[in-house]
C-alpha positions as CSV (number, residue, x, y, z in Angstrom):
1,M,-8.5,-3.5,-15.1
2,L,-4.9,-5.7,-15.8
3,V,-5.4,-9.1,-16.3
4,A,-2.1,-11.3,-15.3
5,G,-2.2,-13.3,-18.5
6,D,-2.0,-10.2,-20.8
7,L,0.9,-8.8,-19.0
8,I,2.8,-12.3,-19.0
9,K,2.5,-12.5,-23.0
10,K,3.4,-9.5,-23.4
11,C,6.7,-10.3,-21.7
12,A,7.3,-13.3,-22.9
13,I,6.6,-11.6,-26.5
14,T,9.2,-8.6,-25.6
15,L,11.6,-12.0,-24.8
16,K,10.9,-13.8,-27.8
17,D,9.5,-16.6,-26.2
18,D,5.7,-16.7,-27.0
19,E,6.2,-20.1,-27.2
20,Y,7.4,-20.1,-22.9
21,V,9.8,-22.5,-23.8
22,R,13.1,-20.5,-21.9
23,W,10.6,-19.1,-19.3
24,T,7.4,-20.6,-18.5
25,E,3.9,-19.5,-18.0
26,D,3.6,-20.6,-14.3
27,E,7.4,-19.0,-14.2
28,L,6.6,-15.6,-15.5
29,L,3.2,-15.0,-12.9
30,M,6.0,-16.0,-10.6
31,Y,7.6,-12.9,-11.3
32,L,4.5,-10.8,-12.1
33,D,3.5,-11.3,-8.0
34,E,6.7,-10.2,-7.0
35,A,6.2,-6.9,-9.4
36,Q,3.1,-6.6,-8.0
37,R,3.8,-7.0,-4.1
38,E,7.1,-4.6,-5.0
39,I,5.2,-1.8,-6.1
40,G,2.3,-2.3,-3.7
41,R,4.6,-1.6,-0.8
42,N,5.3,1.8,-2.0
43,P,2.7,5.1,-0.2
44,G,-0.2,5.2,-2.5
45,A,0.3,2.5,-5.2
46,Y,-2.5,0.3,-3.1
47,T,-4.7,1.8,-0.7
48,K,-7.9,0.6,0.9
49,S,-10.3,2.0,3.4
50,V,-13.0,0.0,6.0
51,I,-14.8,0.2,8.4
52,A,-12.5,-1.3,11.5
53,E,-13.9,-2.4,14.8
54,L,-12.3,-1.5,17.3
55,V,-10.5,-3.5,20.8
56,E,-11.3,-2.5,23.8
57,G,-8.3,-0.2,25.2
58,T,-5.7,2.0,23.0
59,K,-4.3,-0.2,20.9
60,Q,-5.8,-1.8,17.9
61,T,-4.6,-4.2,15.3
62,L,-4.1,-3.7,11.4
63,P,-6.3,-5.3,9.2
64,A,-4.0,-8.7,8.5
65,D,-3.3,-7.4,4.7
66,A,-2.3,-4.0,5.8
67,F,1.0,-2.6,5.1
68,Q,1.2,0.0,6.8
69,L,-1.9,2.9,8.0
70,V,-2.5,5.7,6.3
71,T,-5.1,7.5,8.4
72,V,-8.4,7.2,10.5
73,V,-10.8,9.1,9.5
74,R,-14.5,9.0,10.9
75,N,-16.1,7.6,13.3
76,F,-18.6,5.0,12.5
77,D,-21.8,3.6,14.3
78,G,-23.1,1.0,12.0
79,E,-23.9,2.6,8.5
80,E,-23.9,6.1,10.0
81,P,-20.4,8.6,9.9
82,R,-20.0,9.9,12.8
83,E,-17.5,12.0,14.2
84,P,-14.0,13.2,12.5
85,V,-10.8,11.9,14.1
86,R,-7.7,14.1,14.9
87,I,-4.1,12.8,14.5
88,T,-2.2,13.7,17.9
89,T,1.7,12.9,19.2
90,R,1.8,10.2,22.0
91,E,4.7,12.9,23.5
92,L,1.2,14.8,23.0
93,L,-0.4,12.8,25.1
94,D,1.9,11.4,27.6
95,A,2.3,15.5,28.2
96,F,-1.6,16.8,29.4
97,A,-3.2,13.3,29.6
98,P,-0.6,10.5,31.3
99,D,-3.5,8.6,33.1
100,W,-4.8,8.8,28.6
101,H,-4.3,4.3,28.8
102,F,-6.0,3.9,31.2
103,S,-8.9,6.8,31.3
104,P,-12.8,6.3,31.4
105,K,-13.0,4.1,28.0
106,R,-15.6,5.5,25.3
107,K,-17.7,4.1,22.3
108,V,-15.8,7.2,20.0
109,V,-12.3,8.2,19.8
110,E,-11.2,11.2,19.2
111,N,-7.8,11.3,18.4
112,Y,-5.3,8.4,16.7
113,L,-1.9,7.9,17.0
114,Y,0.8,6.1,15.6
115,E,3.8,5.3,15.0
116,D,6.1,4.0,11.9
117,R,8.1,2.0,14.2
118,T,5.4,-0.3,14.6
119,P,3.2,0.2,11.5
120,L,0.8,-2.4,11.9
121,A,-0.7,-0.6,14.7
122,F,-2.0,2.1,16.3
123,Y,-3.4,3.8,19.3
124,V,-7.0,5.8,19.6
125,Y,-7.5,8.2,22.8
126,P,-9.9,7.7,24.8
127,P,-9.2,4.4,25.5
128,N,-12.3,2.3,23.5
129,D,-14.8,0.3,25.0
130,G,-15.0,-1.8,22.4
131,T,-18.1,-1.3,20.2
132,G,-16.5,1.7,18.5
133,E,-15.9,1.3,14.8
134,V,-13.8,3.9,12.2
135,E,-13.0,4.4,9.1
136,I,-9.2,3.6,8.6
137,E,-7.6,3.8,5.3
138,Y,-4.3,1.5,4.9
139,S,-1.8,0.6,2.2
140,A,-2.5,-2.9,1.8
141,V,0.0,-5.6,0.3
142,P,-1.4,-6.9,-2.8
143,P,-3.2,-10.5,-3.3
144,K,-0.9,-13.5,-4.5
145,L,-1.5,-14.3,-7.8
146,T,-2.0,-17.7,-8.4
147,K,-3.2,-18.2,-11.8
148,T,-3.9,-16.0,-15.0
149,T,-6.9,-15.4,-15.0
150,D,-6.2,-13.1,-11.8
151,T,-6.8,-9.7,-12.1
152,L,-4.8,-7.6,-10.5
153,V,-5.2,-4.6,-8.1
154,L,-2.9,-2.0,-8.8
155,R,-4.2,-0.1,-11.8
156,D,-3.5,-0.2,-15.7
157,E,-1.2,3.4,-14.6
158,F,1.4,0.9,-13.8
159,E,1.7,-1.3,-16.6
160,T,4.8,-1.1,-18.1
161,P,6.7,-0.9,-14.7
162,L,4.8,-3.8,-14.0
163,M,6.1,-5.3,-17.4
164,M,9.9,-3.9,-16.8
165,Y,9.7,-5.6,-13.1
166,V,9.3,-8.8,-15.2
167,L,11.8,-8.3,-17.4
168,Y,13.9,-8.1,-15.4
169,R,13.6,-10.9,-13.4
170,A,13.6,-12.9,-16.4
171,Y,17.1,-11.7,-17.6
172,T,18.2,-12.5,-13.9
173,K,18.3,-16.2,-15.3
174,D,21.0,-15.4,-17.7
175,S,22.5,-13.0,-15.4
176,D,26.1,-15.2,-15.3
177,Y,26.3,-14.0,-19.4
178,S,27.0,-10.5,-19.9
179,A,24.6,-9.8,-22.1
180,G,22.3,-11.2,-19.9
181,L,23.1,-9.1,-16.6
182,N,22.7,-6.1,-18.3
183,L,19.2,-6.5,-19.5
184,A,18.3,-6.8,-16.2
185,N,20.1,-4.3,-14.9
186,T,18.5,-2.1,-17.5
187,F,15.1,-3.3,-17.2
188,F,15.7,-2.7,-13.7
189,Q,16.5,0.7,-13.8
190,S,13.3,1.2,-16.4
191,Y,11.3,-0.3,-13.0
192,V,12.6,1.9,-11.3
193,Q,12.1,5.0,-13.1
194,G,8.7,4.0,-14.6
195,T,7.2,4.2,-11.1
196,T,9.2,6.5,-9.7
197,G,7.3,8.4,-12.4
198,V,3.6,7.0,-12.1
199,L,3.8,7.7,-8.3
200,Q,5.3,11.5,-8.8
201,G,2.9,12.1,-11.0
202,K,0.1,11.3,-8.7
203,G,0.9,13.6,-5.9
204,A,1.6,16.3,-8.6
205,N,-2.1,15.9,-9.6
206,T,-3.5,15.7,-5.7
207,P,-6.0,18.8,-4.7
208,N,-4.5,19.3,-1.5
209,T,-1.2,20.7,-4.0
210,A,-3.6,23.5,-4.4
211,L,-2.9,24.3,-0.4
212,V,-0.6,26.6,1.1
213,S,2.8,24.8,1.3
214,G,3.3,22.6,3.7
215,A,-0.2,21.5,4.7
216,V,0.3,17.9,3.0
217,N,1.6,15.5,5.5
218,S,3.9,12.4,3.8
219,N,1.2,10.5,3.9
220,G,-1.6,12.2,1.8
221,G,-3.3,12.9,5.0
222,T,-4.5,16.8,5.9
223,E,-4.4,16.3,9.4
């Protein structure tokens, strides 16, 4: 696991400022926190799986640390996994079950729908009676780094992109000078390329690549 202080020290050495004179330790920690949050916004970078308690009705809200929904997997009853939940569309439900928002409430969820325009909410069908539980997977916002002993939630393969982002932000401090601006741009491009490379590598190695073309959704699900 990556520790904030270790990455900050490496960045300080690269900056030739291992005594933290030009860039303080707190400043570099702030940049590292920013870097983790920026990378964490990419689908697949930081995903959490939780058992969510449902409220009464069709509309449900994601946890406070959510960025967007990945999938709703299955029903749960206490600690016992139950029936799977399938994705559907609002157009389909509106056409074939126009009363779906006020149909009889049940504990078990059959379908869910999600719209990108409202990323922090999803809908379930049939309407829940307020006692249901489902397993959800969602892209989460990484927790804030507050001290150098904090452990990052991003995995080790993101170490280089994280450092490149910190160095980019550090050199923007000297962006009034052409040398500083050029270095900032160079490290930013390295950050973008490194992040893209890690995420693309994960996608290329997923077991879903064995499925027929088109079977995998953009969110990584196979519904």
